[in-house]
N, C-alpha and C positions, 0 to 999 in steps of 0.2 A: 654263197648263201642264197637260199631260196625260201620263200614263204608259201605255205600251202594252207588250204582251207578244208574244213569238214564239209562233206556233201550231204545235205539233209533237207528234205521237203522242197526239192527243186530250187533251193537257194544256197548259193555258195557261202554267204556270210551269215546265215541264220544261226542263232545261239541255241544251246541245248536248254530244254525246258526243265529238266530235272537233273541236278548234279549228282544224285545218288543212284543213277541207273546201274543196272547189273553189268558184269563183265561181258556177258553174252551179247548184250545190246551194243556195247562198245565195240566188240569184235565185228558185229554186223556192219557198223558204221565204217570200220576200217576197210572191210571188203567193198562197201559202196564207194569209199574214197579211192580205192585202187581202180575200180571200174570207171569212175569219173575221170581220173587222170589218163586212163587208156583212151577214153573218148575225146579228150581234149585235143589230141594230135590230129583229129579229123576236122577241126574247126578251121575254116578259111580265114585268112588275113589275121592270124594270131600275132600278138605283139612279140618282139624279141624276148622279153622277159618270160612270157608264157611258153614260147618255144623252148627256151632253156629249161624251164620247169618241167615240161613234158619229157624232154630228152633225158634229163637226169633221172627222173623217177622211172621212166620206161626201161632204162638200162638196168635199174636195180630191181625190177619186178620179175622179169623173165629169166630164171636160172641164175640169179645173182643174190647178193646178200644185202639186207637192210639192218642196220644196227639202231635199235631204239631202246633208250634207257638201259644200256649195257646188255641188252638181250639181242643176240644175233640169230636170225632164222633164215633158213634156206627156202626161198620162195620160188617154186617152179609151177609149171602147168599141171597141177594135180587134179584129181577128181574131186567132186563136191564133198565127199565124206572126208577125204584127207584134209581139205581146206578147213572143214569145221573142227577137226581135231587140232589143227594148228591154231585156229582162232581161239579155241578155249584156253590155250596156253598163253595167249597174248592179251594184254589189257591196254587199250588206247587211252591216253590221258584225257580227262574230261575237260577239254579246252576247245576253243574255236579255231585257233591258228597254231601252226607248228612250223618252226624254222629248221630246215635240214641242211647239213653240210656234207659235201662229198669229200670225206677224209682220205679215201683210197679210191683206186680205180673202180672197184665193184662194191663199195660200201658207203652207206649214208648214216650219219649220226644226227640225233636230235640235239640242236643247240639250245632251243628254248620253245616252250609251249605256253600259250597265254590265251585268255578270253577277251571278249570285246570290251570289257570294262577296265582292262589293264592297259597302262601306257606301254605300247609296243617298243618305243625307243629305249626306255629304261630297261625293259626285260632283255632286249637284244644286245644293247651296248654293255650291260653288266655281264653278259655271258661271253663276251669277246675280250681277249687279252690284247695288249699292245703288240705282243709277238705275232698275233694273227694278222695284223695289218702291215707287217713288214713286207716290203717289196721283194720279189724273187731275186732281182739283181739291183741291189741298192748300194749307194755310196754316200759318204759324208766327207766334207772338207774340214781338215784340221789345220789351224794356223797357229804358229808359235806366238806366244804373248810378247816376245821381244821384237817381232817383225814390225818395221815401220808401217804406219797406217796406209801410206800411198801404195806400198808393195802389197799389203794385205788386200786392198780394194782391187788392185790389178789381178791378183791371184784368184780372188773370188769371182771376178767378172769373167776371166778366161776359163774358169772351171764350169761355167754354166749354171752353177747353183746360186740360190738367193740368200743363203745363210751358211755360216761356218761355226765350228766349235773352237774356241780359243784354248790352247793347251799350254802346259808348262813342260817343255820337251826334256828338261833336266829331271824333273820329278816323275815324268811319264804319267801324268794325269791331267784331266780337264780342270782348268782354273775355275770353271763354274761349279765344281763340286764343293768348293769352299766359299761360295757366295750364295746370294739369295735367288739366283736364277733357277727356275724349276727344272728338275731332271727326274725322269721316271724309269722304273725298272720294267723290263719286258713282261713281267708277271702281273703288272697292274691291269685292271680292267679299263676298257675304253670310256665307260661312263664317268669314272672318277678322274680320268685324264682330261676329258672334255671340260669338267668342272674346273680343273686346274688352269686350263687355257683362259677361261672367263675370269677367274680370280686374279690372274697375273697380267691379263691383257697382252698376251704374246701370240705370235703367229705360228711358232714352231717350238717343239719341245724335244730335246734329245732323248732317245730311248736306249738304255744300256742293258747289256747282258749281265747276268749275275752268276756267281759261282755257288758252290754247295753251301757256303756260309752266308748266302744272301747278300753278298757284297758286290759293288760295281766292278766289272772287269774290263769290258770294251764297249765302244759305241756300236749299236746295231744299226740305227738309222735315225733320221730326223722326221718326227711325226708332225704333220700340219693339220689344221682344222679342215682344210680343203680335202685332204685324204679321208678324214673321218666322215665328212659329208658324202663323198663318193662311195665309200665302202659300207656305210650303214644307213644314213638318213634316206638317201635317194633310193636305195634298194627296198626300203620298206614303204616308201611313198608310191612307187610305180605299180605294184601289183593290184592295189585296191584302194578306192577312195575311203572306205570305212576304217582303214588303218590310220589315217591321218586327217581327220576332218578339220582340225585346227590349223593344218598347213595347206590342205588342198582348197579349202573354201574361204578361210578368213583372209581379208585383205590387209595390206600394211596399215591403212587408216584405221581399221577395226582393231587390230592387234596392238598398235602403237609401238611396234618394233623400230629400233633405231634412234637417231638423234634428229629432233624436229625443230630445234632452236639453236641460234648462234652458230650457223654453218660457216666455217672458215672458207673464204674465197679470195682469189686475187683477180684483179682487172688486167686483162692481157695488154691493153694499149700502153701502159706505162710500167709494168712490173718486170723485174729481173729475177734471175734465179737466186740471188742473194736474199731477197725478201721471202721467197718460197722456202729456202733452207731454214731461215729463222723461224718461220711459222711451223714448219714440220717439227723442228726440235723443241720449240717452246710448248706447242700443244700436244706433243707426243703423237703425231698423226702419221698415217701411212700414205695419205695422198690429199691433195687440195683441189677443189674445183676451180677451173679457169672460166671466168665469165666476162661479158662485155659491159659497157657502161649502163645497160638496162637490166643487168643482173641475169641475163640469159646464158645458159650453159653452153660453152664452146668445147670444153674438154676437161681433162684432168692431168695433173702432173704428180707423180709419186716419187718415192725414194729410189725406185729402180731407174726412172728416167734421169734423176740427178746423178746416180752412180755411173750410168752409161755416158752421160755428158762429161763426167770427170775423166773418164778414160780417154775421151777425145782431146782433153787438155792435159795430157800426162806430163808435158814439159813444165807447165806452170798451172797447177790446179786452181790457183786463186782467180784465174781468168773466168771461171764459171760464175763468179759473183755478178758480173756485168752482162752475162748472156741473157738476151730477152726471152721471156717465158714463151712468146709466140713461136720461137724456134725449137722449143723442147716439148711442149704439151702434145697430147694425142687425143683423138676422139674415141671415147669408150662407149659401151652400151649403157643405157640409163633406164630407170624404172619409173613407174607411175604409182600414185597413191592407191589406185584401184587394182594394182597387181596383187595376186595372192602371194602368200609366203613361199609357196612352192615355185612360182614363176620367178621370184626374186632369187631363190637358190639356183635355179637353172641359169639365170643371167650371170650370176657371180661365177658359176663353174665354167661358163663359156668364155670368161675373160681371165687374165692373169692378175687381177686386182684383188685386194682384200676387202674392198668396200664398193658400194654401188650408190651413185647419186640419184635421188628421186626428184623429178621435175613435174610441174603442173602443166596445164594445157597451153600456157604461154612460154614454156621452156625455161621457167625460172626455178632455181634450186629451192626445194622446200624441206628436204631431209637427206640423210645419208644412212645407209644400212650396211653393216659389216657382218662377216661370218660370225664374229663373237656375239653380236646382237641376236642373231637367229639362234645360235646354240644356247645362249642364256635363256631365251624364250622356251626352247625345247626342254631344257633341264628343269625349268620351273613350271612346266605345264602339265606335270603328271597328275596333280590334283584337278586341274582344269579339265583335262581329258576325261577323267573319271566322272566329274560332275556333268559334263556334256552328255555322256553316254547313259548315265543312270537317270539324270533328270529328263 
């Protein structure tokens, strides 16, 4: 997916002054847009995103096809008169931004078109299906519900996955289909799926294929918020600051994202893994901050560290209760209250964790921010984004 901008009055992000302009003027802008994209490849030190943008569009301009709003035109190096004839047949959407997808080797499709006053995340994520985010070579772990817990954990650890679907091998279906655990069809859009993540406070949701009767048939893959951020949020933030002012410029302190009170911690000098396990289960947490006697952050311990430690004590798993925390915790990246939302997203994606601890200048823990917190902020910022741009 790539985001492109209209080229108008020497400003890439300038808005159109009149939404009722003629089709001829729209076509002229489309030609200017093409010329702009041709010239982009001559700019030195272009970002990887810009290089990809130029290469995709340049491949589709010279002797190739571009599909826009279900109209496919053969665009070649024609003379000026031929270009004008083609332009009169084509009407560019009166928008500031357009998102194109290369659906075939020589074809681009418009995924979404929106103006500067519209929330780009909502437009983009509503236009994508869960099927679109499926990995090319994906796999999912299925564990029989009758398998002992110890063997299940060992199988999950050895598979390299962090989650599995519990199934009823006799009935040949997922046990979760008869429970309250969220499950989604591959035909659902990403925006609604992201909202389901936040409502249920889960890290992954199984995506199922459906048959002609719209019924679940087989597991397609496990969708995580991390993948949604990588494939949608980050791709919209990178091309332009104007697409995401509430993420690029607002700090954690300004936005209030995350938990800023009652942060659960353990003191490394006298804590054992038994205490950590109890706090993880009681508070339904994914990880806990490890601090010293002065409340200074030393590291974190998550459910993954606990599971890995359990594998080391496969003969007697109860031994983990007395294992000192200082032997298990690790040092993760941490954030500052002055970091922007985008910087926090980058820090989260650089780690394998679901949350990031925020520390002050004295290295004391003041907050924690998770993927769910940021996604909830994005889902509820549509009106905020509109007010910022209009006001």
